[in-house]
PDB file of N, CA, C and O in Angstrom:
ATOM      1  N   MET A   1     112.123  20.733  10.511  1.00  0.00           N
ATOM      2  CA  MET A   1     111.177  22.468  11.023  1.00  0.00           C
ATOM      3  C   MET A   1     110.717  23.296  10.358  1.00  0.00           C
ATOM      4  O   MET A   1     110.467  24.427  10.774  1.00  0.00           O
ATOM      5  N   ASN A   2     110.394  22.664   8.512  1.00  0.00           N
ATOM      6  CA  ASN A   2     110.205  23.759   8.000  1.00  0.00           C
ATOM      7  C   ASN A   2     108.492  22.981   7.185  1.00  0.00           C
ATOM      8  O   ASN A   2     108.037  22.941   6.041  1.00  0.00           O
ATOM      9  N   GLY A   3     107.926  22.377   8.850  1.00  0.00           N
ATOM     10  CA  GLY A   3     106.489  21.947   8.214  1.00  0.00           C
ATOM     11  C   GLY A   3     105.582  22.674   7.993  1.00  0.00           C
ATOM     12  O   GLY A   3     105.846  23.876   8.017  1.00  0.00           O
ATOM     13  N   ILE A   4     104.528  22.363   7.769  1.00  0.00           N
ATOM     14  CA  ILE A   4     102.946  23.294   7.568  1.00  0.00           C
ATOM     15  C   ILE A   4     102.072  23.436   8.583  1.00  0.00           C
ATOM     16  O   ILE A   4     101.199  22.623   8.886  1.00  0.00           O
ATOM     17  N   THR A   5     102.364  24.750   9.259  1.00  0.00           N
ATOM     18  CA  THR A   5     101.636  25.547  10.055  1.00  0.00           C
ATOM     19  C   THR A   5     100.060  24.475  10.172  1.00  0.00           C
ATOM     20  O   THR A   5      99.554  23.638   9.423  1.00  0.00           O
ATOM     21  N   ALA A   6      99.750  24.963  11.311  1.00  0.00           N
ATOM     22  CA  ALA A   6      97.798  25.359  11.167  1.00  0.00           C
ATOM     23  C   ALA A   6      97.850  26.264  10.746  1.00  0.00           C
ATOM     24  O   ALA A   6      97.511  26.115   9.572  1.00  0.00           O
ATOM     25  N   VAL A   7      98.279  28.110  11.098  1.00  0.00           N
ATOM     26  CA  VAL A   7      97.773  29.152  10.846  1.00  0.00           C
ATOM     27  C   VAL A   7      98.165  28.948   9.256  1.00  0.00           C
ATOM     28  O   VAL A   7      97.278  29.560   8.661  1.00  0.00           O
ATOM     29  N   GLU A   8      98.955  28.452   8.403  1.00  0.00           N
ATOM     30  CA  GLU A   8      99.517  28.592   6.861  1.00  0.00           C
ATOM     31  C   GLU A   8      98.113  27.310   6.335  1.00  0.00           C
ATOM     32  O   GLU A   8      98.373  26.772   5.259  1.00  0.00           O
ATOM     33  N   VAL A   9      96.955  26.913   6.904  1.00  0.00           N
ATOM     34  CA  VAL A   9      96.582  25.231   7.480  1.00  0.00           C
ATOM     35  C   VAL A   9      95.385  26.320   6.577  1.00  0.00           C
ATOM     36  O   VAL A   9      95.093  26.080   5.405  1.00  0.00           O
ATOM     37  N   ILE A  10      94.923  27.242   7.176  1.00  0.00           N
ATOM     38  CA  ILE A  10      92.975  27.750   7.611  1.00  0.00           C
ATOM     39  C   ILE A  10      93.724  28.980   6.660  1.00  0.00           C
ATOM     40  O   ILE A  10      92.993  29.112   5.678  1.00  0.00           O
ATOM     41  N   LEU A  11      94.365  29.504   6.603  1.00  0.00           N
ATOM     42  CA  LEU A  11      95.145  31.130   5.822  1.00  0.00           C
ATOM     43  C   LEU A  11      94.515  30.698   4.075  1.00  0.00           C
ATOM     44  O   LEU A  11      93.968  31.357   3.191  1.00  0.00           O
ATOM     45  N   ALA A  12      95.019  29.023   4.234  1.00  0.00           N
ATOM     46  CA  ALA A  12      95.550  28.709   2.585  1.00  0.00           C
ATOM     47  C   ALA A  12      93.663  27.618   2.733  1.00  0.00           C
ATOM     48  O   ALA A  12      93.326  27.087   1.675  1.00  0.00           O
ATOM     49  N   LEU A  13      92.839  27.445   3.775  1.00  0.00           N
ATOM     50  CA  LEU A  13      91.610  27.107   3.205  1.00  0.00           C
ATOM     51  C   LEU A  13      90.722  28.427   2.817  1.00  0.00           C
ATOM     52  O   LEU A  13      89.692  28.454   2.144  1.00  0.00           O
ATOM     53  N   VAL A  14      91.587  29.777   3.586  1.00  0.00           N
ATOM     54  CA  VAL A  14      90.265  30.651   3.655  1.00  0.00           C
ATOM     55  C   VAL A  14      90.695  31.342   2.650  1.00  0.00           C
ATOM     56  O   VAL A  14      90.265  32.471   2.885  1.00  0.00           O
ATOM     57  N   ALA A  15      91.543  31.397   1.223  1.00  0.00           N
ATOM     58  CA  ALA A  15      91.815  31.957   0.478  1.00  0.00           C
ATOM     59  C   ALA A  15      91.148  31.145  -0.536  1.00  0.00           C
ATOM     60  O   ALA A  15      90.594  31.774  -1.438  1.00  0.00           O
ATOM     61  N   GLY A  16      91.105  30.142  -0.559  1.00  0.00           N
ATOM     62  CA  GLY A  16      90.145  28.943  -1.693  1.00  0.00           C
ATOM     63  C   GLY A  16      89.117  28.730  -1.409  1.00  0.00           C
ATOM     64  O   GLY A  16      88.423  28.257  -2.309  1.00  0.00           O
ATOM     65  N   TYR A  17      88.547  28.923  -0.230  1.00  0.00           N
ATOM     66  CA  TYR A  17      87.559  29.444   0.082  1.00  0.00           C
ATOM     67  C   TYR A  17      86.712  30.559  -0.470  1.00  0.00           C
ATOM     68  O   TYR A  17      85.535  30.470  -0.821  1.00  0.00           O
ATOM     69  N   ILE A  18      87.811  32.064  -0.503  1.00  0.00           N
ATOM     70  CA  ILE A  18      87.637  33.040  -1.111  1.00  0.00           C
ATOM     71  C   ILE A  18      87.173  33.392  -2.366  1.00  0.00           C
ATOM     72  O   ILE A  18      86.147  34.005  -2.657  1.00  0.00           O
ATOM     73  N   ILE A  19      88.382  32.758  -3.359  1.00  0.00           N
ATOM     74  CA  ILE A  19      88.552  31.744  -4.670  1.00  0.00           C
ATOM     75  C   ILE A  19      87.677  31.369  -5.196  1.00  0.00           C
ATOM     76  O   ILE A  19      87.451  31.710  -6.357  1.00  0.00           O
ATOM     77  N   TRP A  20      86.780  30.425  -4.428  1.00  0.00           N
ATOM     78  CA  TRP A  20      85.707  29.502  -4.810  1.00  0.00           C
ATOM     79  C   TRP A  20      84.664  30.584  -4.954  1.00  0.00           C
ATOM     80  O   TRP A  20      84.221  30.663  -6.100  1.00  0.00           O
ATOM     81  N   ARG A  21      84.068  31.593  -3.923  1.00  0.00           N
ATOM     82  CA  ARG A  21      83.404  32.307  -3.826  1.00  0.00           C
ATOM     83  C   ARG A  21      83.215  33.001  -5.350  1.00  0.00           C
ATOM     84  O   ARG A  21      82.236  32.725  -6.044  1.00  0.00           O
ATOM     85  N   ILE A  22      84.179  33.857  -5.751  1.00  0.00           N
ATOM     86  CA  ILE A  22      84.508  34.686  -6.629  1.00  0.00           C
ATOM     87  C   ILE A  22      83.624  34.159  -7.707  1.00  0.00           C
ATOM     88  O   ILE A  22      82.565  34.465  -8.255  1.00  0.00           O
ATOM     89  N   SER A  23      85.142  32.612  -7.801  1.00  0.00           N
ATOM     90  CA  SER A  23      84.573  32.344  -8.990  1.00  0.00           C
ATOM     91  C   SER A  23      82.825  31.707  -9.465  1.00  0.00           C
ATOM     92  O   SER A  23      82.111  31.551 -10.455  1.00  0.00           O
ATOM     93  N   ILE A  24      82.830  31.500  -7.877  1.00  0.00           N
ATOM     94  CA  ILE A  24      81.507  30.713  -8.671  1.00  0.00           C
ATOM     95  C   ILE A  24      80.151  31.791  -8.953  1.00  0.00           C
ATOM     96  O   ILE A  24      79.050  31.576  -9.459  1.00  0.00           O
ATOM     97  N   ALA A  25      80.886  33.254  -8.280  1.00  0.00           N
ATOM     98  CA  ALA A  25      79.713  35.041  -8.804  1.00  0.00           C
ATOM     99  C   ALA A  25      80.442  34.791 -10.120  1.00  0.00           C
ATOM    100  O   ALA A  25      79.808  33.972 -10.785  1.00  0.00           O
ATOM    101  N   ILE A  26      81.501  35.191 -10.702  1.00  0.00           N
ATOM    102  CA  ILE A  26      81.669  35.163 -11.947  1.00  0.00           C
ATOM    103  C   ILE A  26      81.045  34.523 -13.257  1.00  0.00           C
ATOM    104  O   ILE A  26      80.930  35.068 -14.355  1.00  0.00           O
ATOM    105  N   ILE A  27      80.570  32.907 -12.795  1.00  0.00           N
ATOM    106  CA  ILE A  27      80.029  31.980 -13.698  1.00  0.00           C
ATOM    107  C   ILE A  27      78.798  32.345 -13.524  1.00  0.00           C
ATOM    108  O   ILE A  27      78.130  32.604 -14.525  1.00  0.00           O
ATOM    109  N   ARG A  28      78.236  32.446 -12.263  1.00  0.00           N
ATOM    110  CA  ARG A  28      76.649  32.857 -12.313  1.00  0.00           C
ATOM    111  C   ARG A  28      76.573  34.144 -13.141  1.00  0.00           C
ATOM    112  O   ARG A  28      75.594  34.279 -13.875  1.00  0.00           O
ATOM    113  N   MET A  29      77.495  35.092 -13.099  1.00  0.00           N
ATOM    114  CA  MET A  29      76.758  36.501 -13.548  1.00  0.00           C
ATOM    115  C   MET A  29      77.092  35.836 -15.163  1.00  0.00           C
ATOM    116  O   MET A  29      76.153  35.170 -15.598  1.00  0.00           O
ATOM    117  N   LEU A  30      77.701  35.889 -15.623  1.00  0.00           N
ATOM    118  CA  LEU A  30      78.512  35.769 -17.168  1.00  0.00           C
ATOM    119  C   LEU A  30      77.121  34.102 -17.923  1.00  0.00           C
ATOM    120  O   LEU A  30      76.797  33.808 -19.073  1.00  0.00           O
ATOM    121  N   SER A  31      76.791  33.577 -16.767  1.00  0.00           N
ATOM    122  CA  SER A  31      75.253  32.216 -17.640  1.00  0.00           C
ATOM    123  C   SER A  31      74.010  33.005 -17.265  1.00  0.00           C
ATOM    124  O   SER A  31      72.943  32.391 -17.271  1.00  0.00           O
ATOM    125  N   THR A  32      74.019  34.297 -16.938  1.00  0.00           N
ATOM    126  CA  THR A  32      72.798  35.685 -16.644  1.00  0.00           C
ATOM    127  C   THR A  32      72.027  35.697 -18.603  1.00  0.00           C
ATOM    128  O   THR A  32      72.691  36.278 -19.461  1.00  0.00           O
ATOM    129  N   PRO A  33      70.984  35.169 -18.909  1.00  0.00           N
ATOM    130  CA  PRO A  33      70.748  35.292 -20.436  1.00  0.00           C
ATOM    131  C   PRO A  33      70.819  37.538 -19.999  1.00  0.00           C
ATOM    132  O   PRO A  33      70.801  37.740 -18.785  1.00  0.00           O
ATOM    133  N   PRO A  34      70.874  38.668 -20.746  1.00  0.00           N
ATOM    134  CA  PRO A  34      70.301  39.342 -21.083  1.00  0.00           C
ATOM    135  C   PRO A  34      68.806  39.763 -20.430  1.00  0.00           C
ATOM    136  O   PRO A  34      68.399  38.932 -19.618  1.00  0.00           O
ATOM    137  N   PRO A  35      68.108  40.678 -20.605  1.00  0.00           N
ATOM    138  CA  PRO A  35      67.224  40.752 -20.364  1.00  0.00           C
ATOM    139  C   PRO A  35      66.351  41.176 -21.881  1.00  0.00           C
ATOM    140  O   PRO A  35      66.804  41.974 -22.703  1.00  0.00           O
ATOM    141  N   GLU A  36      65.340  40.624 -21.989  1.00  0.00           N
ATOM    142  CA  GLU A  36      64.411  40.769 -23.162  1.00  0.00           C
ATOM    143  C   GLU A  36      64.272  42.280 -24.045  1.00  0.00           C
ATOM    144  O   GLU A  36      63.650  43.215 -23.539  1.00  0.00           O
ATOM    145  N   VAL A  37      64.599  42.342 -24.735  1.00  0.00           N
ATOM    146  CA  VAL A  37      63.990  43.705 -25.222  1.00  0.00           C
ATOM    147  C   VAL A  37      62.844  43.660 -25.968  1.00  0.00           C
ATOM    148  O   VAL A  37      62.499  42.671 -26.615  1.00  0.00           O
ATOM    149  N   ASN A  38      61.987  45.119 -25.878  1.00  0.00           N
ATOM    150  CA  ASN A  38      60.590  45.035 -25.696  1.00  0.00           C
ATOM    151  C   ASN A  38      60.910  45.569 -27.430  1.00  0.00           C
ATOM    152  O   ASN A  38      61.655  46.503 -27.726  1.00  0.00           O
ATOM    153  N   PRO A  39      59.868  44.406 -28.757  1.00  0.00           N
ATOM    154  CA  PRO A  39      59.694  45.337 -29.504  1.00  0.00           C
ATOM    155  C   PRO A  39      59.283  46.628 -30.119  1.00  0.00           C
ATOM    156  O   PRO A  39      59.437  47.163 -31.216  1.00  0.00           O
ATOM    157  N   GLU A  40      58.778  46.885 -29.144  1.00  0.00           N
ATOM    158  CA  GLU A  40      57.971  48.342 -29.324  1.00  0.00           C
ATOM    159  C   GLU A  40      59.443  49.477 -28.771  1.00  0.00           C
ATOM    160  O   GLU A  40      59.304  50.672 -29.033  1.00  0.00           O
ATOM    161  N   ASP A  41      60.686  49.061 -28.083  1.00  0.00           N
ATOM    162  CA  ASP A  41      61.728  50.042 -28.225  1.00  0.00           C
ATOM    163  C   ASP A  41      62.373  49.649 -29.671  1.00  0.00           C
ATOM    164  O   ASP A  41      62.962  50.695 -29.947  1.00  0.00           O
ATOM    165  N   VAL A  42      62.624  48.683 -30.840  1.00  0.00           N
ATOM    166  CA  VAL A  42      63.574  48.684 -31.457  1.00  0.00           C
ATOM    167  C   VAL A  42      62.945  49.842 -32.656  1.00  0.00           C
ATOM    168  O   VAL A  42      61.748  49.840 -32.941  1.00  0.00           O
ATOM    169  N   VAL A  43      63.718  50.600 -33.156  1.00  0.00           N
ATOM    170  CA  VAL A  43      63.595  51.575 -34.653  1.00  0.00           C
ATOM    171  C   VAL A  43      63.933  51.445 -35.370  1.00  0.00           C
ATOM    172  O   VAL A  43      64.822  50.599 -35.268  1.00  0.00           O
ATOM    173  N   THR A  44      63.754  51.971 -36.787  1.00  0.00           N
ATOM    174  CA  THR A  44      64.452  51.700 -38.236  1.00  0.00           C
ATOM    175  C   THR A  44      65.376  52.855 -37.653  1.00  0.00           C
ATOM    176  O   THR A  44      65.098  53.532 -36.663  1.00  0.00           O
ATOM    177  N   VAL A  45      66.888  53.004 -38.678  1.00  0.00           N
ATOM    178  CA  VAL A  45      67.418  54.074 -38.262  1.00  0.00           C
ATOM    179  C   VAL A  45      68.429  53.854 -39.874  1.00  0.00           C
ATOM    180  O   VAL A  45      68.747  52.822 -40.465  1.00  0.00           O
ATOM    181  N   ASP A  46      68.588  54.693 -40.053  1.00  0.00           N
ATOM    182  CA  ASP A  46      70.100  54.449 -41.207  1.00  0.00           C
ATOM    183  C   ASP A  46      71.181  55.856 -40.462  1.00  0.00           C
ATOM    184  O   ASP A  46      70.897  57.017 -40.756  1.00  0.00           O
ATOM    185  N   GLN A  47      72.020  55.642 -39.799  1.00  0.00           N
ATOM    186  CA  GLN A  47      72.668  56.146 -39.373  1.00  0.00           C
ATOM    187  C   GLN A  47      74.149  55.524 -39.139  1.00  0.00           C
ATOM    188  O   GLN A  47      74.244  54.606 -38.324  1.00  0.00           O
ATOM    189  N   ASP A  48      75.481  56.049 -39.917  1.00  0.00           N
ATOM    190  CA  ASP A  48      76.624  56.055 -39.758  1.00  0.00           C
ATOM    191  C   ASP A  48      77.554  56.273 -39.190  1.00  0.00           C
ATOM    192  O   ASP A  48      77.678  57.496 -39.127  1.00  0.00           O
ATOM    193  N   TYR A  49      78.575  55.628 -38.558  1.00  0.00           N
ATOM    194  CA  TYR A  49      79.137  55.749 -36.866  1.00  0.00           C
ATOM    195  C   TYR A  49      80.642  55.486 -37.538  1.00  0.00           C
ATOM    196  O   TYR A  49      80.504  54.796 -38.549  1.00  0.00           O
ATOM    197  N   ARG A  50      82.232  55.875 -37.247  1.00  0.00           N
ATOM    198  CA  ARG A  50      82.845  56.575 -37.436  1.00  0.00           C
ATOM    199  C   ARG A  50      83.456  55.391 -35.825  1.00  0.00           C
ATOM    200  O   ARG A  50      82.790  55.298 -34.795  1.00  0.00           O
ATOM    201  N   CYS A  51      84.960  54.577 -36.088  1.00  0.00           N
ATOM    202  CA  CYS A  51      85.358  54.971 -35.131  1.00  0.00           C
ATOM    203  C   CYS A  51      86.564  56.163 -34.763  1.00  0.00           C
ATOM    204  O   CYS A  51      87.234  56.869 -35.517  1.00  0.00           O
ATOM    205  N   THR A  52      86.547  56.116 -34.087  1.00  0.00           N
ATOM    206  CA  THR A  52      88.255  57.936 -33.830  1.00  0.00           C
ATOM    207  C   THR A  52      88.903  57.204 -33.736  1.00  0.00           C
ATOM    208  O   THR A  52      89.192  56.946 -34.905  1.00  0.00           O
ATOM    209  N   VAL A  53      89.563  56.420 -32.985  1.00  0.00           N
ATOM    210  CA  VAL A  53      91.009  55.205 -33.719  1.00  0.00           C
ATOM    211  C   VAL A  53      91.717  54.816 -34.526  1.00  0.00           C
ATOM    212  O   VAL A  53      92.823  55.034 -35.022  1.00  0.00           O
ATOM    213  N   CYS A  54      90.452  53.848 -34.626  1.00  0.00           N
ATOM    214  CA  CYS A  54      91.166  53.082 -36.420  1.00  0.00           C
ATOM    215  C   CYS A  54      90.047  53.436 -37.166  1.00  0.00           C
ATOM    216  O   CYS A  54      89.848  52.817 -38.212  1.00  0.00           O
ATOM    217  N   GLY A  55      89.424  54.150 -36.891  1.00  0.00           N
ATOM    218  CA  GLY A  55      88.302  54.669 -38.829  1.00  0.00           C
ATOM    219  C   GLY A  55      87.084  53.886 -39.266  1.00  0.00           C
ATOM    220  O   GLY A  55      86.299  54.133 -40.181  1.00  0.00           O
ATOM    221  N   ALA A  56      87.109  52.707 -38.245  1.00  0.00           N
ATOM    222  CA  ALA A  56      86.470  51.050 -38.812  1.00  0.00           C
ATOM    223  C   ALA A  56      85.083  52.487 -38.953  1.00  0.00           C
ATOM    224  O   ALA A  56      85.165  53.623 -38.486  1.00  0.00           O
ATOM    225  N   GLU A  57      84.017  51.924 -39.688  1.00  0.00           N
ATOM    226  CA  GLU A  57      83.058  52.314 -40.388  1.00  0.00           C
ATOM    227  C   GLU A  57      81.572  51.425 -39.622  1.00  0.00           C
ATOM    228  O   GLU A  57      81.827  50.381 -39.021  1.00  0.00           O
ATOM    229  N   LEU A  58      80.293  51.833 -39.681  1.00  0.00           N
ATOM    230  CA  LEU A  58      79.299  50.678 -39.321  1.00  0.00           C
ATOM    231  C   LEU A  58      77.894  51.721 -39.490  1.00  0.00           C
ATOM    232  O   LEU A  58      77.912  52.931 -39.263  1.00  0.00           O
ATOM    233  N   THR A  59      76.809  51.003 -39.900  1.00  0.00           N
ATOM    234  CA  THR A  59      75.457  51.507 -39.926  1.00  0.00           C
ATOM    235  C   THR A  59      74.590  50.954 -39.518  1.00  0.00           C
ATOM    236  O   THR A  59      74.331  49.777 -39.766  1.00  0.00           O
ATOM    237  N   MET A  60      74.013  51.633 -38.865  1.00  0.00           N
ATOM    238  CA  MET A  60      72.733  50.840 -37.671  1.00  0.00           C
ATOM    239  C   MET A  60      71.740  50.858 -38.910  1.00  0.00           C
ATOM    240  O   MET A  60      71.439  51.440 -39.952  1.00  0.00           O
ATOM    241  N   THR A  61      71.527  50.099 -38.291  1.00  0.00           N
ATOM    242  CA  THR A  61      69.634  49.704 -39.523  1.00  0.00           C
ATOM    243  C   THR A  61      68.732  49.535 -38.391  1.00  0.00           C
ATOM    244  O   THR A  61      67.562  49.579 -38.771  1.00  0.00           O
ATOM    245  N   ALA A  62      68.926  49.261 -36.456  1.00  0.00           N
ATOM    246  CA  ALA A  62      67.967  49.162 -36.224  1.00  0.00           C
ATOM    247  C   ALA A  62      68.042  49.525 -34.833  1.00  0.00           C
ATOM    248  O   ALA A  62      68.848  48.852 -34.191  1.00  0.00           O
ATOM    249  N   VAL A  63      67.391  50.445 -34.174  1.00  0.00           N
ATOM    250  CA  VAL A  63      68.283  50.525 -33.129  1.00  0.00           C
ATOM    251  C   VAL A  63      67.270  50.762 -31.478  1.00  0.00           C
ATOM    252  O   VAL A  63      66.270  51.480 -31.449  1.00  0.00           O
ATOM    253  N   ASN A  64      67.690  50.157 -30.495  1.00  0.00           N
ATOM    254  CA  ASN A  64      66.687  50.532 -28.954  1.00  0.00           C
ATOM    255  C   ASN A  64      66.783  51.808 -28.247  1.00  0.00           C
ATOM    256  O   ASN A  64      67.551  52.084 -27.325  1.00  0.00           O
ATOM    257  N   VAL A  65      65.835  52.602 -28.841  1.00  0.00           N
ATOM    258  CA  VAL A  65      65.395  53.669 -28.194  1.00  0.00           C
ATOM    259  C   VAL A  65      65.516  53.954 -26.232  1.00  0.00           C
ATOM    260  O   VAL A  65      65.712  54.830 -25.388  1.00  0.00           O
ATOM    261  N   SER A  66      65.276  52.722 -26.373  1.00  0.00           N
ATOM    262  CA  SER A  66      65.498  52.951 -24.742  1.00  0.00           C
ATOM    263  C   SER A  66      66.965  53.283 -24.395  1.00  0.00           C
ATOM    264  O   SER A  66      67.288  54.127 -23.559  1.00  0.00           O
ATOM    265  N   GLU A  67      67.854  52.504 -25.152  1.00  0.00           N
ATOM    266  CA  GLU A  67      69.550  52.838 -24.869  1.00  0.00           C
ATOM    267  C   GLU A  67      70.073  54.037 -25.437  1.00  0.00           C
ATOM    268  O   GLU A  67      69.811  53.705 -26.593  1.00  0.00           O
ATOM    269  N   ASP A  68      70.550  55.055 -25.558  1.00  0.00           N
ATOM    270  CA  ASP A  68      70.297  55.783 -26.840  1.00  0.00           C
ATOM    271  C   ASP A  68      72.293  56.278 -26.461  1.00  0.00           C
ATOM    272  O   ASP A  68      72.703  57.435 -26.366  1.00  0.00           O
ATOM    273  N   ASN A  69      72.882  55.403 -26.364  1.00  0.00           N
ATOM    274  CA  ASN A  69      74.424  55.127 -26.461  1.00  0.00           C
ATOM    275  C   ASN A  69      75.122  54.704 -27.657  1.00  0.00           C
ATOM    276  O   ASN A  69      74.811  53.608 -28.125  1.00  0.00           O
ATOM    277  N   PRO A  70      76.420  55.712 -28.485  1.00  0.00           N
ATOM    278  CA  PRO A  70      76.926  55.602 -29.857  1.00  0.00           C
ATOM    279  C   PRO A  70      76.973  54.439 -29.015  1.00  0.00           C
ATOM    280  O   PRO A  70      76.648  54.146 -27.864  1.00  0.00           O
ATOM    281  N   PRO A  71      77.740  53.630 -30.469  1.00  0.00           N
ATOM    282  CA  PRO A  71      78.173  51.726 -30.454  1.00  0.00           C
ATOM    283  C   PRO A  71      79.961  52.331 -29.854  1.00  0.00           C
ATOM    284  O   PRO A  71      80.547  53.399 -29.682  1.00  0.00           O
ATOM    285  N   ARG A  72      80.147  51.312 -29.760  1.00  0.00           N
ATOM    286  CA  ARG A  72      81.788  51.627 -29.190  1.00  0.00           C
ATOM    287  C   ARG A  72      82.776  50.555 -30.133  1.00  0.00           C
ATOM    288  O   ARG A  72      82.501  49.492 -30.690  1.00  0.00           O
ATOM    289  N   HIS A  73      83.779  51.180 -30.060  1.00  0.00           N
ATOM    290  CA  HIS A  73      85.030  50.065 -31.493  1.00  0.00           C
ATOM    291  C   HIS A  73      86.198  50.847 -30.471  1.00  0.00           C
ATOM    292  O   HIS A  73      86.303  52.021 -30.115  1.00  0.00           O
ATOM    293  N   CYS A  74      87.140  49.424 -30.135  1.00  0.00           N
ATOM    294  CA  CYS A  74      88.166  49.826 -29.711  1.00  0.00           C
ATOM    295  C   CYS A  74      88.266  50.584 -28.005  1.00  0.00           C
ATOM    296  O   CYS A  74      89.140  51.421 -27.781  1.00  0.00           O
ATOM    297  N   ARG A  75      87.681  50.335 -27.363  1.00  0.00           N
ATOM    298  CA  ARG A  75      87.129  51.016 -26.098  1.00  0.00           C
ATOM    299  C   ARG A  75      86.655  52.162 -25.834  1.00  0.00           C
ATOM    300  O   ARG A  75      86.511  52.551 -24.675  1.00  0.00           O
ATOM    301  N   GLU A  76      86.300  52.968 -27.027  1.00  0.00           N
ATOM    302  CA  GLU A  76      86.060  54.495 -27.029  1.00  0.00           C
ATOM    303  C   GLU A  76      84.624  54.597 -28.278  1.00  0.00           C
ATOM    304  O   GLU A  76      84.417  54.000 -29.335  1.00  0.00           O
ATOM    305  N   ASP A  77      83.943  55.528 -27.605  1.00  0.00           N
ATOM    306  CA  ASP A  77      82.947  55.898 -28.345  1.00  0.00           C
ATOM    307  C   ASP A  77      82.807  56.080 -29.284  1.00  0.00           C
ATOM    308  O   ASP A  77      83.703  56.811 -29.707  1.00  0.00           O
ATOM    309  N   MET A  78      81.844  55.723 -30.277  1.00  0.00           N
ATOM    310  CA  MET A  78      81.960  56.116 -31.915  1.00  0.00           C
ATOM    311  C   MET A  78      81.301  57.667 -32.658  1.00  0.00           C
ATOM    312  O   MET A  78      80.314  58.259 -32.222  1.00  0.00           O
ATOM    313  N   MET A  79      81.834  57.946 -33.428  1.00  0.00           N
ATOM    314  CA  MET A  79      81.230  59.645 -33.406  1.00  0.00           C
ATOM    315  C   MET A  79      80.237  58.830 -34.577  1.00  0.00           C
ATOM    316  O   MET A  79      80.459  57.803 -35.217  1.00  0.00           O
ATOM    317  N   PRO A  80      78.595  60.109 -34.553  1.00  0.00           N
ATOM    318  CA  PRO A  80      78.245  59.708 -35.460  1.00  0.00           C
ATOM    319  C   PRO A  80      78.948  60.757 -36.751  1.00  0.00           C
ATOM    320  O   PRO A  80      79.652  61.758 -36.618  1.00  0.00           O
ATOM    321  N   VAL A  81      78.205  59.757 -38.618  1.00  0.00           N
ATOM    322  CA  VAL A  81      79.142  61.202 -39.428  1.00  0.00           C
ATOM    323  C   VAL A  81      77.589  60.757 -40.162  1.00  0.00           C
ATOM    324  O   VAL A  81      76.827  59.790 -40.180  1.00  0.00           O
ATOM    325  N   TRP A  82      77.673  61.947 -40.657  1.00  0.00           N
ATOM    326  CA  TRP A  82      76.392  62.336 -41.419  1.00  0.00           C
ATOM    327  C   TRP A  82      76.816  62.594 -42.904  1.00  0.00           C
ATOM    328  O   TRP A  82      77.795  63.267 -43.229  1.00  0.00           O
ATOM    329  N   ARG A  83      76.193  62.144 -43.521  1.00  0.00           N
ATOM    330  CA  ARG A  83      76.316  61.554 -44.971  1.00  0.00           C
ATOM    331  C   ARG A  83      75.201  62.984 -45.736  1.00  0.00           C
ATOM    332  O   ARG A  83      74.443  63.804 -45.219  1.00  0.00           O
ATOM    333  N   PRO A  84      75.434  62.828 -46.535  1.00  0.00           N
ATOM    334  CA  PRO A  84      75.150  64.100 -47.144  1.00  0.00           C
ATOM    335  C   PRO A  84      73.113  63.093 -47.861  1.00  0.00           C
ATOM    336  O   PRO A  84      73.262  61.997 -48.402  1.00  0.00           O
ATOM    337  N   ALA A  85      71.900  63.536 -47.757  1.00  0.00           N
ATOM    338  CA  ALA A  85      71.403  62.514 -48.724  1.00  0.00           C
ATOM    339  C   ALA A  85      71.192  62.612 -49.864  1.00  0.00           C
ATOM    340  O   ALA A  85      70.779  61.643 -50.500  1.00  0.00           O
TER     341      ALA A  85
END
């Protein structure tokens, strides 16, 4: 009486196919290299940043001008630190 029914087999096959398709999509996404950075978009800077969560600091010496977002640490944007010259 506790045998496997045809509906259970079909549901298992459909679930397996969905898991397989999602896995393939994730592997393709992770294996695709990021786009090349245009060397003309990289400029030299001297900017310090501090993490507001843990206090870690870093100094950026080059930045891509097409991406003006601050670096992230502890899943939060780091805040710029202005130091006197």
